[in-house]
N, CA, C and O atoms as a DFTB+ gen file, in Angstrom:
748 C
 N C O
     1  1     -12.859      -6.270     -16.055
     2  2     -12.855      -6.467     -17.481
     3  2     -13.735      -7.661     -17.850
     4  3     -14.468      -7.618     -18.839
     5  1     -13.659      -8.720     -17.053
     6  2     -14.473      -9.905     -17.358
     7  2     -15.956      -9.593     -17.261
     8  3     -16.756     -10.079     -18.061
     9  1     -16.327      -8.761     -16.256
    10  2     -17.743      -8.409     -16.114
    11  2     -18.239      -7.623     -17.321
    12  3     -19.380      -7.799     -17.747
    13  1     -17.395      -6.760     -17.873
    14  2     -17.793      -5.988     -19.063
    15  2     -18.072      -6.934     -20.231
    16  3     -19.094      -6.818     -20.907
    17  1     -17.154      -7.866     -20.456
    18  2     -17.326      -8.805     -21.578
    19  2     -18.562      -9.668     -21.358
    20  3     -19.356      -9.867     -22.277
    21  1     -18.724     -10.178     -20.145
    22  2     -19.889     -11.018     -19.842
    23  2     -21.183     -10.236     -20.002
    24  3     -22.171     -10.762     -20.514
    25  1     -21.180      -8.981     -19.564
    26  2     -22.392      -8.160     -19.679
    27  2     -22.780      -7.976     -21.144
    28  3     -23.955      -8.086     -21.495
    29  1     -21.794      -7.697     -21.999
    30  2     -22.066      -7.521     -23.431
    31  2     -22.584      -8.819     -24.043
    32  3     -23.541      -8.801     -24.818
    33  1     -21.958      -9.947     -23.700
    34  2     -22.388     -11.237     -24.261
    35  2     -23.790     -11.616     -23.794
    36  3     -24.612     -12.082     -24.583
    37  1     -24.060     -11.408     -22.486
    38  2     -25.395     -11.756     -21.970
    39  2     -26.462     -10.846     -22.563
    40  3     -27.568     -11.305     -22.846
    41  1     -26.155      -9.561     -22.759
    42  2     -27.116      -8.638     -23.369
    43  2     -27.416      -9.071     -24.801
    44  3     -28.556      -8.971     -25.255
    45  1     -26.380      -9.558     -25.524
    46  2     -26.594     -10.009     -26.911
    47  2     -27.480     -11.252     -26.969
    48  3     -28.064     -11.560     -28.007
    49  1     -27.574     -11.971     -25.828
    50  2     -28.443     -13.150     -25.760
    51  2     -29.841     -12.786     -25.284
    52  3     -30.686     -13.665     -25.113
    53  1     -30.095     -11.488     -25.068
    54  2     -31.435     -11.043     -24.714
    55  2     -31.691     -10.867     -23.225
    56  3     -32.841     -10.660     -22.838
    57  1     -30.690     -10.938     -22.383
    58  2     -30.867     -10.773     -20.933
    59  2     -31.163      -9.310     -20.612
    60  3     -30.723      -8.407     -21.323
    61  1     -31.911      -9.090     -19.541
    62  2     -32.156      -7.725     -19.050
    63  2     -30.969      -7.283     -18.188
    64  3     -30.191      -8.106     -17.706
    65  1     -30.850      -5.951     -18.005
    66  2     -29.759      -5.426     -17.156
    67  2     -29.875      -5.952     -15.730
    68  3     -28.866      -6.252     -15.092
    69  1     -31.097      -6.063     -15.235
    70  2     -31.300      -6.559     -13.881
    71  2     -30.837      -8.010     -13.762
    72  3     -30.176      -8.370     -12.789
    73  1     -31.179      -8.845     -14.748
    74  2     -30.773     -10.254     -14.724
    75  2     -29.255     -10.386     -14.854
    76  3     -28.642     -11.224     -14.192
    77  1     -28.648      -9.553     -15.713
    78  2     -27.185      -9.575     -15.866
    79  2     -26.530      -9.169     -14.545
    80  3     -25.562      -9.789     -14.106
    81  1     -27.070      -8.124     -13.921
    82  2     -26.530      -7.662     -12.640
    83  2     -26.597      -8.750     -11.577
    84  3     -25.642      -8.946     -10.825
    85  1     -27.720      -9.455     -11.511
    86  2     -27.851     -10.542     -10.536
    87  2     -26.871     -11.671     -10.837
    88  3     -26.267     -12.224      -9.918
    89  1     -26.709     -12.016     -12.097
    90  2     -25.815     -13.104     -12.480
    91  2     -24.353     -12.759     -12.192
    92  3     -23.580     -13.615     -11.763
    93  1     -23.983     -11.504     -12.430
    94  2     -22.591     -11.086     -12.246
    95  2     -22.331     -10.508     -10.858
    96  3     -21.194     -10.173     -10.524
    97  1     -23.386     -10.391     -10.050
    98  2     -23.283      -9.826      -8.696
    99  2     -22.782      -8.375      -8.723
   100  3     -21.960      -7.965      -7.904
   101  1     -23.313      -7.608      -9.702
   102  2     -23.018      -6.182      -9.782
   103  2     -24.331      -5.428      -9.922
   104  3     -25.362      -6.023     -10.234
   105  1     -24.294      -4.136      -9.695
   106  2     -25.501      -3.312      -9.737
   107  2     -25.966      -3.148     -11.185
   108  3     -25.133      -3.046     -12.085
   109  1     -27.285      -3.119     -11.429
   110  2     -27.794      -2.934     -12.795
   111  2     -27.290      -1.642     -13.465
   112  3     -27.132      -1.608     -14.686
   113  1     -27.039      -0.585     -12.684
   114  2     -26.497       0.660     -13.265
   115  2     -25.067       0.446     -13.768
   116  3     -24.655       1.047     -14.760
   117  1     -24.315      -0.414     -13.075
   118  2     -22.975      -0.755     -13.540
   119  2     -23.066      -1.513     -14.854
   120  3     -22.271      -1.284     -15.766
   121  1     -24.034      -2.413     -14.951
   122  2     -24.265      -3.139     -16.206
   123  2     -24.575      -2.142     -17.318
   124  3     -24.028      -2.243     -18.416
   125  1     -25.452      -1.180     -17.033
   126  2     -25.818      -0.176     -18.041
   127  2     -24.586       0.618     -18.484
   128  3     -24.433       0.920     -19.668
   129  1     -23.702       0.957     -17.525
   130  2     -22.466       1.674     -17.873
   131  2     -21.566       0.842     -18.770
   132  3     -20.995       1.355     -19.732
   133  1     -21.440      -0.443     -18.457
   134  2     -20.627      -1.338     -19.292
   135  2     -21.193      -1.410     -20.708
   136  3     -20.447      -1.344     -21.685
   137  1     -22.500      -1.544     -20.812
   138  2     -23.139      -1.666     -22.129
   139  2     -23.027      -0.358     -22.914
   140  3     -22.838      -0.377     -24.130
   141  1     -23.143       0.781     -22.217
   142  2     -23.015       2.076     -22.873
   143  2     -21.577       2.263     -23.391
   144  3     -21.373       2.736     -24.509
   145  1     -20.593       1.889     -22.575
   146  2     -19.197       1.982     -23.021
   147  2     -18.975       1.124     -24.266
   148  3     -18.266       1.533     -25.186
   149  1     -19.574      -0.050     -24.296
   150  2     -19.420      -0.944     -25.447
   151  2     -20.097      -0.354     -26.678
   152  3     -19.539      -0.387     -27.775
   153  1     -21.287       0.180     -26.498
   154  2     -22.044       0.726     -27.629
   155  2     -21.354       1.954     -28.219
   156  3     -21.356       2.135     -29.437
   157  1     -20.760       2.807     -27.365
   158  2     -20.164       4.048     -27.856
   159  2     -18.717       3.871     -28.332
   160  3     -18.317       4.470     -29.330
   161  1     -17.936       3.057     -27.627
   162  2     -16.505       2.990     -27.919
   163  2     -15.973       1.572     -28.095
   164  3     -14.774       1.376     -28.296
   165  1     -16.865       0.583     -28.021
   166  2     -16.459      -0.818     -28.038
   167  2     -15.381      -1.070     -26.968
   168  3     -14.412      -1.797     -27.185
   169  1     -15.591      -0.450     -25.829
   170  2     -14.656      -0.544     -24.709
   171  2     -15.010      -1.753     -23.849
   172  3     -16.129      -1.873     -23.350
   173  1     -14.015      -2.661     -23.682
   174  2     -14.238      -3.845     -22.861
   175  2     -13.362      -3.878     -21.607
   176  3     -13.600      -4.687     -20.712
   177  1     -12.360      -3.015     -21.534
   178  2     -11.518      -3.021     -20.346
   179  2     -11.430      -1.615     -19.758
   180  3     -11.500      -0.629     -20.491
   181  1     -11.277      -1.521     -18.440
   182  2     -11.175      -0.208     -17.815
   183  2      -9.854       0.466     -18.194
   184  3      -8.827      -0.195     -18.344
   185  1      -9.898       1.760     -18.341
   186  2      -8.702       2.501     -18.719
   187  2      -8.350       3.565     -17.683
   188  3      -7.629       4.518     -17.979
   189  1      -8.855       3.397     -16.493
   190  2      -8.630       4.427     -15.483
   191  2      -7.259       4.321     -14.841
   192  3      -6.777       5.323     -14.312
   193  1      -6.604       3.173     -14.856
   194  2      -5.264       3.036     -14.317
   195  2      -5.176       3.116     -12.807
   196  3      -4.080       3.269     -12.266
   197  1      -6.283       3.019     -12.120
   198  2      -6.265       3.078     -10.656
   199  2      -6.433       4.492     -10.153
   200  3      -6.433       5.446     -10.932
   201  1      -6.573       4.622      -8.875
   202  2      -6.769       5.935      -8.281
   203  2      -5.427       6.586      -7.967
   204  3      -4.396       5.918      -7.877
   205  1      -5.468       7.915      -7.801
   206  2      -4.258       8.625      -7.415
   207  2      -3.965       8.350      -5.953
   208  3      -4.867       8.039      -5.176
   209  1      -2.712       8.466      -5.589
   210  2      -2.325       8.242      -4.209
   211  2      -2.910       9.298      -3.285
   212  3      -3.191      10.420      -3.707
   213  1      -3.088       8.935      -2.034
   214  2      -3.643       9.866      -1.056
   215  2      -2.572      10.781      -0.474
   216  3      -2.884      11.859       0.032
   217  1      -1.316      10.359      -0.542
   218  2      -0.216      11.152      -0.002
   219  2       0.402      12.009      -1.107
   220  3       0.528      11.562      -2.247
   221  1       0.787      13.242      -0.765
   222  2       1.471      14.068      -1.756
   223  2       2.930      13.618      -1.848
   224  3       3.352      12.724      -1.115
   225  1       3.692      14.231      -2.740
   226  2       5.074      13.821      -2.967
   227  2       5.950      13.930      -1.732
   228  3       6.761      13.044      -1.465
   229  1       5.792      15.014      -0.973
   230  2       6.599      15.217       0.232
   231  2       6.252      14.173       1.296
   232  3       7.141      13.638       1.958
   233  1       4.957      13.885       1.457
   234  2       4.527      12.874       2.432
   235  2       5.014      11.493       2.025
   236  3       5.440      10.707       2.871
   237  1       4.952      11.195       0.732
   238  2       5.425       9.902       0.232
   239  2       6.904       9.729       0.527
   240  3       7.330       8.677       1.004
   241  1       7.688      10.766       0.242
   242  2       9.127      10.699       0.500
   243  2       9.406      10.535       1.994
   244  3      10.280       9.759       2.382
   245  1       8.668      11.261       2.828
   246  2       8.860      11.167       4.281
   247  2       8.489       9.777       4.789
   248  3       9.174       9.231       5.654
   249  1       7.401       9.198       4.253
   250  2       6.989       7.861       4.685
   251  2       8.021       6.820       4.256
   252  3       8.354       5.927       5.036
   253  1       8.526       6.922       3.035
   254  2       9.549       5.978       2.585
   255  2      10.778       6.052       3.491
   256  3      11.335       5.020       3.863
   257  1      11.201       7.262       3.845
   258  2      12.351       7.436       4.736
   259  2      12.065       6.819       6.104
   260  3      12.908       6.123       6.670
   261  1      10.870       7.080       6.625
   262  2      10.484       6.531       7.931
   263  2      10.502       5.000       7.909
   264  3      10.974       4.364       8.852
   265  1       9.984       4.417       6.824
   266  2       9.919       2.958       6.722
   267  2      11.302       2.336       6.555
   268  3      11.482       1.155       6.853
   269  1      12.272       3.101       6.088
   270  2      13.631       2.572       6.006
   271  2      14.334       2.663       7.357
   272  3      15.292       1.934       7.615
   273  1      13.857       3.556       8.212
   274  2      14.438       3.692       9.548
   275  2      13.775       2.777      10.566
   276  3      14.414       2.342      11.524
   277  1      12.504       2.488      10.364
   278  2      11.758       1.643      11.306
   279  2      11.050       0.541      10.534
   280  3      10.352       0.809       9.556
   281  1      11.231      -0.696      10.973
   282  2      10.591      -1.832      10.328
   283  2       9.285      -2.144      11.047
   284  3       9.273      -2.366      12.257
   285  1       8.193      -2.159      10.301
   286  2       6.885      -2.487      10.849
   287  2       6.560      -3.941      10.549
   288  3       6.834      -4.436       9.456
   289  1       5.975      -4.618      11.524
   290  2       5.575      -6.009      11.337
   291  2       4.207      -6.109      10.680
   292  3       3.923      -7.074       9.971
   293  1       3.353      -5.103      10.917
   294  2       1.977      -5.152      10.428
   295  2       1.652      -3.917       9.602
   296  3       2.054      -2.804       9.942
   297  1       0.917      -4.128       8.507
   298  2       0.474      -3.019       7.662
   299  2      -0.464      -2.108       8.445
   300  3      -0.457      -0.894       8.240
   301  1      -1.271      -2.677       9.338
   302  2      -2.205      -1.860      10.116
   303  2      -1.461      -0.830      10.973
   304  3      -1.975       0.262      11.213
   305  1      -0.257      -1.172      11.432
   306  2       0.542      -0.209      12.198
   307  2       1.027       0.933      11.310
   308  3       1.112       2.076      11.757
   309  1       1.344       0.628      10.059
   310  2       1.747       1.674       9.113
   311  2       0.553       2.579       8.826
   312  3       0.698       3.800       8.763
   313  1      -0.626       1.983       8.652
   314  2      -1.849       2.773       8.453
   315  2      -2.060       3.717       9.631
   316  3      -2.406       4.883       9.446
   317  1      -1.850       3.208      10.836
   318  2      -1.996       4.037      12.033
   319  2      -0.994       5.173      12.067
   320  3      -1.343       6.293      12.442
   321  1       0.250       4.904      11.680
   322  2       1.281       5.946      11.640
   323  2       0.892       7.043      10.649
   324  3       0.991       8.230      10.961
   325  1       0.447       6.640       9.448
   326  2       0.059       7.606       8.413
   327  2      -1.137       8.436       8.883
   328  3      -1.165       9.652       8.689
   329  1      -2.119       7.785       9.497
   330  2      -3.301       8.503       9.987
   331  2      -2.910       9.499      11.078
   332  3      -3.404      10.626      11.100
   333  1      -2.024       9.079      11.983
   334  2      -1.595       9.948      13.083
   335  2      -0.739      11.114      12.577
   336  3      -0.881      12.243      13.045
   337  1       0.149      10.831      11.618
   338  2       1.095      11.837      11.148
   339  2       0.469      12.829      10.174
   340  3       0.704      14.032      10.293
   341  1      -0.326      12.351       9.206
   342  2      -0.856      13.228       8.158
   343  2      -2.383      13.259       8.091
   344  3      -2.941      13.900       7.200
   345  1      -3.063      12.585       9.007
   346  2      -4.523      12.523       9.011
   347  2      -5.063      12.000       7.674
   348  3      -6.086      12.470       7.176
   349  1      -4.356      11.022       7.107
   350  2      -4.764      10.362       5.871
   351  2      -5.080       8.921       6.218
   352  3      -4.255       8.228       6.813
   353  1      -6.273       8.463       5.849
   354  2      -6.725       7.124       6.225
   355  2      -6.554       6.166       5.046
   356  3      -7.029       6.422       3.940
   357  1      -5.867       5.062       5.312
   358  2      -5.693       3.981       4.347
   359  2      -6.315       2.711       4.918
   360  3      -6.309       2.502       6.131
   361  1      -6.842       1.875       4.053
   362  2      -7.227       0.527       4.462
   363  2      -5.962      -0.324       4.426
   364  3      -4.953       0.077       3.845
   365  1      -6.020      -1.491       5.045
   366  2      -4.860      -2.385       5.032
   367  2      -4.532      -2.795       3.595
   368  3      -3.364      -2.810       3.207
   369  1      -5.544      -3.124       2.814
   370  2      -5.278      -3.529       1.425
   371  2      -4.746      -2.356       0.610
   372  3      -3.867      -2.539      -0.233
   373  1      -5.268      -1.152       0.848
   374  2      -4.772       0.032       0.146
   375  2      -3.326       0.333       0.482
   376  3      -2.538       0.665      -0.404
   377  1      -2.968       0.222       1.752
   378  2      -1.574       0.476       2.160
   379  2      -0.651      -0.617       1.650
   380  3       0.494      -0.343       1.290
   381  1      -1.141      -1.866       1.616
   382  2      -0.332      -2.963       1.073
   383  2       0.004      -2.682      -0.388
   384  3       1.141      -2.880      -0.815
   385  1      -0.976      -2.225      -1.148
   386  2      -0.735      -1.884      -2.559
   387  2       0.248      -0.720      -2.668
   388  3       1.113      -0.712      -3.543
   389  1       0.109       0.274      -1.764
   390  2       1.028       1.418      -1.765
   391  2       2.456       0.935      -1.495
   392  3       3.392       1.335      -2.187
   393  1       2.616       0.082      -0.494
   394  2       3.937      -0.437      -0.142
   395  2       4.568      -1.177      -1.322
   396  3       5.736      -0.961      -1.645
   397  1       3.793      -2.043      -1.956
   398  2       4.314      -2.816      -3.080
   399  2       4.648      -1.911      -4.261
   400  3       5.647      -2.129      -4.946
   401  1       3.819      -0.897      -4.502
   402  2       4.078       0.035      -5.599
   403  2       5.338       0.862      -5.360
   404  3       5.966       1.326      -6.312
   405  1       5.706       1.047      -4.103
   406  2       6.892       1.840      -3.768
   407  2       8.104       0.965      -3.425
   408  3       9.070       1.439      -2.827
   409  1       8.045      -0.304      -3.807
   410  2       9.209      -1.173      -3.707
   411  2       9.434      -1.826      -2.359
   412  3      10.537      -2.301      -2.091
   413  1       8.416      -1.866      -1.492
   414  2       8.565      -2.527      -0.197
   415  2       8.044      -3.950      -0.300
   416  3       7.071      -4.225      -1.002
   417  1       8.710      -4.847       0.411
   418  2       8.311      -6.251       0.448
   419  2       8.283      -6.704       1.896
   420  3       9.010      -6.172       2.735
   421  1       7.446      -7.685       2.188
   422  2       7.399      -8.255       3.525
   423  2       8.440      -9.352       3.573
   424  3       8.248     -10.424       2.998
   425  1       9.545      -9.088       4.257
   426  2      10.639     -10.057       4.284
   427  2      11.384      -9.967       5.602
   428  3      11.118      -9.102       6.436
   429  1      12.320     -10.883       5.764
   430  2      13.122     -10.948       6.982
   431  2      14.361     -10.066       6.815
   432  3      15.033     -10.133       5.786
   433  1      14.667      -9.242       7.817
   434  2      15.860      -8.412       7.713
   435  2      17.131      -9.247       7.851
   436  3      17.103     -10.375       8.343
   437  1      18.217      -8.681       7.418
   438  2      19.515      -9.352       7.551
   439  2      19.968      -9.234       9.004
   440  3      19.989      -8.142       9.571
   441  1      20.326     -10.358       9.592
   442  2      20.767     -10.363      10.990
   443  2      22.205      -9.887      11.090
   444  3      23.071     -10.331      10.336
   445  1      22.451      -8.993      12.012
   446  2      23.820      -8.565      12.291
   447  2      24.073      -8.804      13.770
   448  3      23.294      -8.356      14.611
   449  1      25.146      -9.501      14.097
   450  2      25.403      -9.813      15.509
   451  2      25.726      -8.549      16.301
   452  3      26.317      -7.602      15.782
   453  1      25.326      -8.560      17.558
   454  2      25.645      -7.450      18.443
   455  2      27.135      -7.492      18.749
   456  3      27.700      -8.559      18.991
   457  1      27.761      -6.333      18.736
   458  2      29.204      -6.266      18.984
   459  2      29.451      -5.535      20.296
   460  3      28.741      -4.593      20.648
   461  1      30.473      -5.990      21.006
   462  2      30.837      -5.364      22.274
   463  2      31.450      -3.992      22.015
   464  3      32.184      -3.806      21.045
   465  1      31.145      -3.037      22.885
   466  2      31.715      -1.701      22.805
   467  2      32.982      -1.672      23.658
   468  3      32.908      -1.742      24.885
   469  1      34.124      -1.570      23.021
   470  2      35.421      -1.615      23.709
   471  2      35.532      -0.493      24.746
   472  3      36.026      -0.720      25.850
   473  1      35.080       0.703      24.399
   474  2      35.173       1.831      25.336
   475  2      34.353       1.575      26.596
   476  3      34.794       1.881      27.704
   477  1      33.158       1.012      26.424
   478  2      32.334       0.709      27.600
   479  2      32.997      -0.374      28.454
   480  3      32.946      -0.313      29.682
   481  1      33.614      -1.355      27.811
   482  2      34.302      -2.405      28.573
   483  2      35.476      -1.833      29.360
   484  3      35.672      -2.182      30.524
   485  1      36.257      -0.958      28.732
   486  2      37.396      -0.338      29.415
   487  2      36.932       0.535      30.583
   488  3      37.556       0.545      31.644
   489  1      35.828       1.269      30.379
   490  2      35.290       2.113      31.454
   491  2      34.812       1.243      32.618
   492  3      34.995       1.604      33.781
   493  1      34.195       0.091      32.304
   494  2      33.741      -0.815      33.361
   495  2      34.931      -1.346      34.162
   496  3      34.895      -1.378      35.392
   497  1      35.986      -1.763      33.454
   498  2      37.175      -2.302      34.147
   499  2      37.790      -1.241      35.052
   500  3      38.189      -1.535      36.178
   501  1      37.864      -0.018      34.563
   502  2      38.417       1.081      35.370
   503  2      37.571       1.310      36.627
   504  3      38.104       1.471      37.725
   505  1      36.253       1.321      36.450
   506  2      35.342       1.503      37.590
   507  2      35.467       0.330      38.563
   508  3      35.459       0.528      39.778
   509  1      35.581      -0.880      38.038
   510  2      35.687      -2.073      38.886
   511  2      36.988      -2.061      39.706
   512  3      36.986      -2.379      40.895
   513  1      38.072      -1.697      39.061
   514  2      39.355      -1.645      39.780
   515  2      39.325      -0.596      40.891
   516  3      39.867      -0.818      41.973
   517  1      38.694       0.539      40.620
   518  2      38.556       1.574      41.654
   519  2      37.680       1.060      42.790
   520  3      37.963       1.325      43.958
   521  1      36.614       0.325      42.460
   522  2      35.736      -0.256      43.472
   523  2      36.508      -1.247      44.349
   524  3      36.331      -1.267      45.567
   525  1      37.360      -2.064      43.734
   526  2      38.176      -3.012      44.493
   527  2      39.104      -2.301      45.482
   528  3      39.280      -2.747      46.615
   529  1      39.694      -1.187      45.034
   530  2      40.592      -0.421      45.911
   531  2      39.849       0.202      47.087
   532  3      40.357       0.226      48.207
   533  1      38.623       0.715      46.823
   534  2      37.866       1.460      47.841
   535  2      37.042       0.576      48.769
   536  3      36.562       1.052      49.798
   537  1      36.866      -0.699      48.429
   538  2      36.017      -1.578      49.229
   539  2      36.867      -2.307      50.281
   540  3      37.911      -2.871      49.953
   541  1      36.418      -2.293      51.545
   542  2      37.148      -3.045      52.573
   543  2      37.228      -4.530      52.206
   544  3      36.339      -5.051      51.532
   545  1      38.263      -5.193      52.635
   546  2      38.533      -6.584      52.264
   547  2      37.436      -7.546      52.689
   548  3      37.190      -8.538      52.004
   549  1      36.764      -7.268      53.820
   550  2      35.732      -8.193      54.306
   551  2      34.351      -7.974      53.658
   552  3      33.448      -8.787      53.851
   553  1      34.181      -6.867      52.882
   554  2      32.889      -6.612      52.208
   555  2      32.866      -7.315      50.844
   556  3      33.806      -7.180      50.061
   557  1      31.802      -8.057      50.563
   558  2      31.733      -8.738      49.260
   559  2      31.348      -7.758      48.140
   560  3      30.663      -6.764      48.380
   561  1      31.785      -8.047      46.957
   562  2      31.344      -7.321      45.750
   563  2      30.537      -8.327      44.943
   564  3      31.042      -9.380      44.554
   565  1      29.284      -7.989      44.700
   566  2      28.387      -8.906      43.995
   567  2      28.074      -8.381      42.598
   568  3      27.941      -7.176      42.387
   569  1      27.961      -9.292      41.665
   570  2      27.560      -8.964      40.296
   571  2      26.262      -9.707      39.993
   572  3      26.004     -10.779      40.540
   573  1      25.478      -9.143      39.146
   574  2      24.277      -9.829      38.657
   575  2      24.508     -10.107      37.176
   576  3      24.837      -9.200      36.412
   577  1      24.339     -11.329      36.787
   578  2      24.513     -11.706      35.395
   579  2      23.159     -12.157      34.857
   580  3      22.515     -13.023      35.451
   581  1      22.730     -11.589      33.760
   582  2      21.446     -11.958      33.160
   583  2      21.697     -12.778      31.903
   584  3      22.504     -12.401      31.053
   585  1      21.005     -13.893      31.794
   586  2      21.166     -14.782      30.649
   587  2      19.783     -15.122      30.105
   588  3      18.888     -15.518      30.851
   589  1      19.624     -14.962      28.809
   590  2      18.358     -15.322      28.168
   591  2      18.273     -16.837      28.096
   592  3      19.244     -17.486      27.705
   593  1      17.124     -17.423      28.466
   594  2      17.030     -18.887      28.517
   595  2      17.264     -19.598      27.183
   596  3      17.828     -20.692      27.174
   597  1      16.851     -19.014      26.064
   598  2      17.021     -19.719      24.795
   599  2      18.328     -19.382      24.108
   600  3      18.837     -20.179      23.320
   601  1      18.879     -18.215      24.395
   602  2      20.124     -17.756      23.788
   603  2      20.058     -17.730      22.265
   604  3      21.101     -17.686      21.613
   605  1      18.880     -17.756      21.688
   606  2      18.731     -17.739      20.239
   607  2      18.321     -16.346      19.771
   608  3      17.542     -15.658      20.431
   609  1      18.850     -15.952      18.640
   610  2      18.485     -14.676      18.054
   611  2      17.091     -14.795      17.462
   612  3      16.794     -15.748      16.743
   613  1      16.244     -13.837      17.762
   614  2      14.887     -13.823      17.238
   615  2      14.761     -12.664      16.257
   616  3      14.862     -11.500      16.644
   617  1      14.541     -12.985      14.998
   618  2      14.384     -11.954      13.986
   619  2      12.987     -12.078      13.405
   620  3      12.572     -13.160      12.990
   621  1      12.267     -10.974      13.377
   622  2      10.912     -10.958      12.852
   623  2      10.910     -10.404      11.435
   624  3      11.787      -9.626      11.060
   625  1       9.927     -10.806      10.662
   626  2       9.752     -10.250       9.323
   627  2       9.136      -8.864       9.438
   628  3       8.565      -8.509      10.469
   629  1       9.258      -8.091       8.378
   630  2       8.669      -6.760       8.362
   631  2       8.690      -6.191       6.960
   632  3       9.204      -6.818       6.035
   633  1       8.121      -4.985       6.801
   634  2       8.056      -4.321       5.503
   635  2       9.371      -3.591       5.268
   636  3       9.680      -2.612       5.947
   637  1      10.146      -4.082       4.292
   638  2      11.483      -3.578       4.010
   639  2      11.592      -3.286       2.521
   640  3      11.058      -4.026       1.694
   641  1      12.282      -2.211       2.186
   642  2      12.477      -1.823       0.787
   643  2      13.197      -2.937       0.041
   644  3      14.171      -3.500       0.539
   645  1      12.714      -3.250      -1.154
   646  2      13.302      -4.303      -1.971
   647  2      14.748      -3.927      -2.311
   648  3      15.051      -2.760      -2.560
   649  1      15.628      -4.921      -2.319
   650  2      17.051      -4.759      -2.627
   651  2      17.761      -3.894      -1.588
   652  3      18.821      -3.336      -1.871
   653  1      17.196      -3.780      -0.405
   654  2      17.829      -3.033       0.686
   655  2      17.867      -3.933       1.887
   656  3      16.833      -4.459       2.300
   657  1      19.039      -4.124       2.461
   658  2      19.137      -4.984       3.630
   659  2      19.051      -4.120       4.869
   660  3      19.893      -3.252       5.099
   661  1      18.044      -4.362       5.648
   662  2      17.833      -3.620       6.884
   663  2      18.513      -4.391       8.000
   664  3      18.012      -5.436       8.414
   665  1      19.658      -3.896       8.504
   666  2      20.320      -4.653       9.564
   667  2      19.460      -4.694      10.812
   668  3      18.897      -3.683      11.229
   669  1      19.366      -5.864      11.394
   670  2      18.524      -6.039      12.572
   671  2      19.361      -6.573      13.717
   672  3      20.128      -7.521      13.550
   673  1      19.212      -5.968      14.866
   674  2      19.860      -6.465      16.068
   675  2      18.996      -7.584      16.635
   676  3      17.776      -7.560      16.476
   677  1      19.602      -8.554      17.285
   678  2      18.803      -9.603      17.914
   679  2      17.796      -8.999      18.877
   680  3      18.125      -8.098      19.648
   681  1      16.571      -9.499      18.829
   682  2      15.526      -8.978      19.690
   683  2      15.074     -10.034      20.668
   684  3      15.009     -11.220      20.344
   685  1      14.765      -9.592      21.857
   686  2      14.277     -10.492      22.894
   687  2      12.786     -10.715      22.687
   688  3      12.034      -9.748      22.570
   689  1      12.346     -11.951      22.638
   690  2      10.917     -12.208      22.486
   691  2      10.141     -11.659      23.674
   692  3      10.645     -11.630      24.797
   693  1       8.898     -11.219      23.417
   694  2       8.083     -10.640      24.475
   695  2       7.787     -11.628      25.604
   696  3       7.654     -11.229      26.761
   697  1       7.685     -12.909      25.271
   698  2       7.300     -13.904      26.278
   699  2       8.498     -14.457      27.054
   700  3       8.320     -15.232      27.993
   701  1       9.715     -14.064      26.670
   702  2      10.903     -14.643      27.314
   703  2      11.125     -14.037      28.692
   704  3      10.738     -12.899      28.959
   705  1      11.740     -14.800      29.537
   706  2      12.100     -14.299      30.863
   707  2      13.623     -14.270      30.976
   708  3      14.325     -14.939      30.218
   709  1      14.115     -13.495      31.920
   710  2      15.541     -13.391      32.132
   711  2      15.889     -14.022      33.468
   712  3      15.227     -13.768      34.474
   713  1      16.930     -14.845      33.478
   714  2      17.396     -15.464      34.702
   715  2      18.526     -14.602      35.278
   716  3      19.458     -14.252      34.555
   717  1      18.456     -14.266      36.539
   718  2      19.483     -13.454      37.177
   719  2      20.013     -14.191      38.394
   720  3      19.270     -14.856      39.116
   721  1      21.340     -14.054      38.605
   722  2      21.945     -14.701      39.767
   723  2      23.117     -13.850      40.232
   724  3      23.874     -13.344      39.404
   725  1      23.283     -13.681      41.562
   726  2      24.423     -12.898      42.047
   727  2      25.713     -13.723      41.963
   728  3      25.707     -14.950      42.064
   729  1      26.820     -12.992      41.773
   730  2      28.141     -13.622      41.716
   731  2      29.048     -12.861      42.666
   732  3      29.215     -11.647      42.548
   733  1      29.622     -13.577      43.594
   734  2      30.523     -12.953      44.578
   735  2      31.939     -12.970      44.014
   736  3      32.475     -14.040      43.725
   737  1      32.555     -11.787      43.854
   738  2      33.889     -11.736      43.268
   739  2      35.002     -11.680      44.300
   740  3      36.179     -11.643      43.942
   741  1      34.644     -11.673      45.574
   742  2      35.701     -11.627      46.600
   743  2      36.264     -13.017      46.823
   744  3      35.517     -13.994      46.772
   745  1      37.584     -13.135      47.072
   746  2      38.194     -14.457      47.261
   747  2      37.774     -15.137      48.546
   748  3      38.213     -16.252      48.827
């Protein structure tokens, strides 16, 4: 819009289309289009409202559902998913605009602590007791216990629907290592 107004003002001062184009860093044909719009309709702002989306309604709905099930850290990964799934190519800036227009924001998910599964614990105890019965007294029973060195929950930001809390389980950082040590349970 500013270029249209500037083009009209500079033309009224006697500038050529080429000089206006150089000053505004736009093509002289674009300058001519701006001036023609002004001369015919006194139009100073674009009325196109942006381009239509590249995805149809069904694809849009499917992508929104997918993004609510999987949190992406990078827009480029979403572009890759869309290209792979529907053979539709988006730029990172184009997909960012699509995400924002459809109510997605880059934010941190709500952390939910991992909870122990009671059934799995009971099954382990049952298996362990059977192992104790079946193992000769002189044979050791060893356990391996793994402990993360930082013991801190790592939550990453991602593209999440606005006003929707995406529960996130604690994630292990890629660079972290696990410490393992055997434990002898025999007396």
